[in-house]
N, C-alpha and C positions, 0 to 999 in steps of 0.2 A: 518345300524347307525344313529340314527335319528341326527339332525342339531343340537339338543338342547346339547349333550355331546359333540362335539368340543367347543362350546361357552363356556360352562363351564368350559373346560381345558383352555382355554384361560385366561377369568375371574382368576382363579386360580393362573395361571401362573402370570399374570400382576400382583398379590397381592403379590406373593411371590418375585417377582423382586422389587416391591417397598418397602417392607420390609426389603429387604437386602439392599437396596441403603438407605434406613432411618437409618439402623444399620452402616453403614460405617463410621469408625472413621478417622476424618478429618486429613489431613496433618498437619494443624495448630495448632492442640489441645494442643500441648506444650506451646504455649504462653498463655493458661489459666489456665493451672496445677497448677500452684504456689498457686493462690489465690480459684480457684473455684472445683481445681481437675479433675480428669478425669471424673468422674460419676456426678460433678455438684455440689456435697453435700458440697461443700465450706471445706477450712480450716479454715484460721485466722478468730477468732470474728469479727463480724460485716460483715463479707463478704457474699454477696447477694448467697442464694442457686439457681442455674438455673436448676437442675435436674426437667424434668416435668413441666416446665413453657411453656407457648404458645408460639410456634415458630415463629409467627407474630410478637409478642411482642418482643422475643429476638433478632430477626432481626433489627427489627426499634431500639430497644435501642441501639445496638451496630453501626447502621448507625448514630444515633444520637452523639454519642461520637465520631464517627469519623469526622462528621461535626462542631463538636464544641458546638451544640445545647445543649447537655447534658455536664455539667463541671465535670470532673474528670480526673485529669492529667495522672495518671497511664494508665486509660481505653481508653483517648484519644491517647496515646502515642503505646498501643499495637494494637487497631483497626484502626490506622492511616496506619500501615503497610499490612493491608489486602484487598484484591480484594473483588468485591462484591459477587462472588462466593464461595470464604474462608468464609464470614459471613454466607451466607446462609448454608453452610455445618456446621458450626459451631451451628448455631439456630437449625437445624434439630437436630443435634448429642445431643444436651442438651434437647431439648423437648422430645426425645426418651428416655431417662434415666428414670426410676422409679422415681417417686415423691417423694420426702421427707415428712415423717410424721411430722405435726405440733408438 
């Protein structure tokens, strides 16, 4: 057996595990669902759609709400209860949802 085959198998396994981790539904998703829905397509008019947004942007936005740098009372209250890994998981979840059509 050539050395290339086991390496290719490892890369394939790593990609599969990464996709599975990206698709894991965050434990704290319930905090977001009332306004942004589970899939990030939003419910109430005027609520930002999160589906398909850049993961880093989503994480930084939530961190800014938590620190008070971004002003929005409900968001600050919600993300204020989250840990950094919760925020990262939520950003990953919403970034991996199919983007909304314009």
